[in-house]
C-alpha positions as CSV (number, residue, x, y, z in Angstrom):
1,X,83.8,-217.4,-44.0
2,X,87.0,-217.3,-46.3
3,X,88.5,-219.5,-43.9
4,X,85.8,-222.0,-44.0
5,X,85.9,-222.2,-47.8
6,X,89.8,-222.4,-47.8
7,X,89.6,-225.3,-45.2
8,X,86.9,-226.8,-47.2
9,X,88.8,-226.2,-50.4
10,X,91.9,-227.8,-48.7
11,X,90.2,-230.7,-47.5
12,X,88.9,-231.7,-51.0
13,X,92.2,-231.1,-52.3
14,X,93.8,-233.4,-49.9
15,X,91.2,-236.1,-50.3
16,X,91.2,-236.0,-54.3
17,X,95.3,-236.3,-54.0
18,X,95.0,-239.2,-51.8
19,X,92.6,-240.7,-53.9
20,X,94.6,-240.3,-57.2
21,X,97.8,-241.9,-55.1
22,X,96.0,-244.9,-53.9
23,X,94.2,-245.8,-57.1
24,X,97.4,-245.4,-59.3
25,X,99.6,-247.9,-57.8
26,X,100.4,-251.3,-58.4
27,X,101.6,-253.5,-55.5
28,X,105.4,-254.3,-55.4
29,X,104.7,-258.1,-55.6
30,X,102.7,-257.7,-59.0
31,X,105.5,-254.8,-60.4
32,X,107.0,-257.6,-62.8
33,X,107.2,-258.2,-66.4
34,X,104.6,-261.2,-67.0
35,X,104.6,-263.7,-69.6
36,X,101.2,-264.9,-70.9
37,X,101.0,-268.6,-70.4
38,X,97.0,-269.3,-70.8
39,X,94.6,-267.7,-72.5
40,X,91.6,-268.9,-74.1
41,X,91.8,-271.6,-76.5
42,X,95.4,-270.2,-77.8
43,X,98.3,-272.5,-78.0
44,X,101.3,-272.1,-75.7
45,X,103.7,-272.1,-78.2
46,X,102.1,-269.3,-80.0
47,X,102.5,-267.1,-77.0
48,X,105.9,-268.2,-76.4
49,X,106.7,-267.5,-79.8
50,X,105.1,-264.0,-80.0
51,X,106.8,-263.2,-76.7
52,X,103.1,-262.2,-75.3
53,X,103.4,-260.4,-72.3
54,X,102.1,-257.8,-69.5
55,X,104.6,-255.4,-68.2
56,X,103.5,-254.1,-64.9
57,X,106.8,-252.7,-64.5
58,X,106.7,-249.4,-65.8
59,X,109.0,-246.7,-64.5
60,X,108.1,-245.1,-61.1
61,X,107.3,-241.6,-62.9
62,X,104.2,-243.5,-64.5
63,X,102.7,-244.9,-61.7
64,X,99.9,-247.5,-62.6
65,X,100.5,-247.9,-66.2
66,X,100.7,-250.8,-68.0
67,X,102.4,-252.0,-71.5
68,X,101.8,-255.4,-73.2
69,X,102.8,-257.1,-76.5
70,X,101.3,-260.2,-78.3
71,X,103.7,-260.1,-80.9
72,X,102.9,-257.1,-83.0
73,X,101.4,-254.0,-81.5
74,X,102.2,-252.2,-78.3
75,X,99.3,-251.9,-76.2
76,X,99.1,-249.7,-73.0
77,X,96.7,-248.4,-70.5
78,X,95.9,-248.0,-66.7
79,X,95.9,-250.8,-64.1
80,X,94.2,-250.3,-60.7
81,X,94.9,-252.9,-58.2
82,X,93.1,-253.2,-55.0
83,X,94.0,-254.9,-51.7
84,X,91.2,-257.1,-51.6
85,X,92.2,-258.9,-54.9
86,X,90.0,-256.3,-57.1
87,X,91.8,-255.2,-60.2
88,X,90.5,-252.5,-63.2
89,X,92.3,-252.1,-66.5
90,X,91.2,-248.9,-68.4
91,X,92.4,-246.3,-71.1
92,X,93.4,-249.6,-72.9
93,X,94.5,-248.7,-76.3
94,X,97.3,-250.1,-78.8
95,X,99.2,-249.0,-82.2
96,X,97.4,-250.3,-85.3
97,X,99.9,-252.5,-87.6
98,X,98.3,-255.4,-88.9
99,X,100.3,-258.5,-88.4
100,X,98.4,-261.4,-89.8
101,X,99.6,-264.2,-87.5
102,X,99.3,-262.2,-84.4
103,X,95.9,-260.4,-84.7
104,X,93.5,-263.3,-83.2
105,X,95.6,-263.5,-80.2
106,X,95.9,-259.4,-80.0
107,X,92.0,-258.6,-80.5
108,X,91.2,-261.4,-77.9
109,X,93.6,-259.9,-75.5
110,X,92.7,-256.2,-76.1
111,X,88.9,-257.1,-75.8
112,X,89.4,-259.2,-72.6
113,X,91.9,-257.4,-70.7
114,X,89.4,-254.6,-69.7
115,X,86.8,-257.3,-68.6
116,X,89.4,-258.9,-65.8
117,X,88.3,-257.6,-62.6
118,X,90.1,-259.9,-59.9
119,X,94.0,-260.9,-59.8
120,X,95.5,-263.6,-58.0
121,X,99.2,-264.1,-57.4
122,X,100.4,-267.8,-56.5
123,X,104.3,-268.0,-56.4
124,X,105.4,-267.2,-59.7
125,X,102.2,-266.9,-61.5
126,X,99.6,-263.9,-61.8
127,X,96.1,-264.8,-62.7
128,X,93.4,-262.3,-63.9
129,X,89.8,-263.6,-64.1
130,X,86.3,-262.0,-65.2
131,X,82.9,-262.5,-63.6
132,X,82.0,-264.7,-66.5
133,X,84.9,-267.2,-65.7
134,X,87.4,-266.1,-68.4
135,X,91.0,-266.1,-67.3
136,X,94.3,-265.3,-68.2
137,X,97.3,-266.9,-66.4
138,X,100.9,-265.3,-66.4
139,X,104.3,-266.5,-65.4
140,X,106.7,-263.9,-64.0
141,X,109.3,-263.6,-66.6
142,X,112.2,-263.5,-64.0
143,X,111.2,-266.9,-62.5
144,X,113.7,-269.7,-63.0
């Protein structure tokens, strides 16, 4: 009986660890620093001036973590990318400074990021999309 319990516990522990590892990784082609270039009705010049970005290239000791900034507050959370083009952003948070000229873009970004459920990489572009049709388009910062 003790062997059965130990074996069951061991199998459950391995499945749990495998599940955590699989869900917390970000595919290599997405582990980049992405500049926001299209989102809602925001002007591209505003996004460029604010250096609006999504960083999916967080150090290896923090797999699955992301950071972002729209020109004022630092944002952070967890990103889970599936092999079939699915994505989930969770545990999204931010610092809480007030920056008058950046708040509209920042508020819209942090409200909409968790709604994004699909991703597509085409060349140097990453597009996140929601079931409602809302999209965020990014360009790789290291692209010439």
